[in-house]
N, C-alpha and C positions, 0 to 999 in steps of 0.2 A: 643433132643428137643432144638430148638433155642429160646432164649428169644425174645419177641416182642419189637420193638421200641415203646416208648411212642409217642402218636400222638402229632403233633405240637401244636394244641389247644385242650385243654380238658375243659369240663365244671367245673371240680373240682377246677381248679386254677383261674378261673374267667377271664382269658385272652380272652375268646371267647366273652365276653360282653364288651370289651374295646371300641368298636365302638359305643356302645349304646348312649352315650351323644350327638353324632353328630346329629342323626335324632331327638332326643328329643329337642335339641336346634333349629333345623330347624322348627319343628312343633310349638314351642313356638314363634319363630319369625313370622311365618305365622299367628298365633293367634293374636299377638299384631298388626300386619299389618292390619288384617281383622277388628280388633276392631276400628281402625282408630281414635286414639286420636286427637282431634283438638286443645287442649290446651297444653301449655308448662309445666304445673305442673303435679303432680302425680294424676292419675285417681283413685278415691275412689274404683271403682269396681275392678280394677286390684290389688290395694293394699289389699283389703279384700280377693280376690282370692289367691294371693300369700301368705298372712299370713295363710289362711286356709290350703294351700297346703304344705308349708315349715316350718312354725313355730309351729303351733298347734299340728300336729301329733307327732313330736319328744318330745314336752313338755308333751303330754299325756302319751307317752310311758315311759318316764323317771319317771313321777309322779306315774304311775302304778307300775313300778319296785321298786321304793323307798317305796311305800305303802306296797307292798308285803314283801319287806325285813324288814320293820318296824313291820309288823304283825308277821313275823317269829322270829325276834331277839329282838324286843322291844327297840331298840336304838332310843332315841328321835332325834338325829342328822339326821337320815334318813328321819324322818317325816318333819323336817325343810327343807331339800334339796328338797324333793318332793313338798312341798307347794310352795317354791320359784320358782321351775320350772313351776308349774301350773300357778302361778301368771304371770311369764314371758311370757308364751304362750298366756294367755288371754289378757294381756296388749297390746300386738302387735295387736291383733284383735280389741280391743276397740279403740286404737289410729287410726287404719285404718278406722274404722267406723266414727270416729269423724272428719275426714278431710274435711267435707263439712262446709264451713264457715270460721272462723278465722284461719289464717295460723299458729298461735302460739299454738293453743290448742292441735293439734296432737303431736308435739314434747314434749309438757309439760306433756301430759298424758303418753306418751311412757317413757320419762326419769324418771318421778316420780314413775311410776309403776316398772321400772327396779331397781330403788333405793330401793323400798319397797321389791322387790323380793330378792335383795342382802342382806337384813337384815336377 
């Protein structure tokens, strides 16, 4: 019986998905082009959408894992890390929502919240 050669791309090692960022980037570029921003600044809708898509889900996942670990082990440091991560995720969303109006308010909220999350 002869051993079979491994296939060039297998789903187990993840190389079959290496091309996936290219179409995702193209779809994102088409979405931004279709949105047609007319100003030079950051669009509040795009900021809120990007924060909801890329900041909040990882923050919620880490906060959930830290909360579960705290529940199992009872170490208070885990609760602090989870709380800080949750604050970090929500502050990005709050700063993105507050971008309508004064230009200094959003960075102030973002930086103050991240400082609070780091404590």
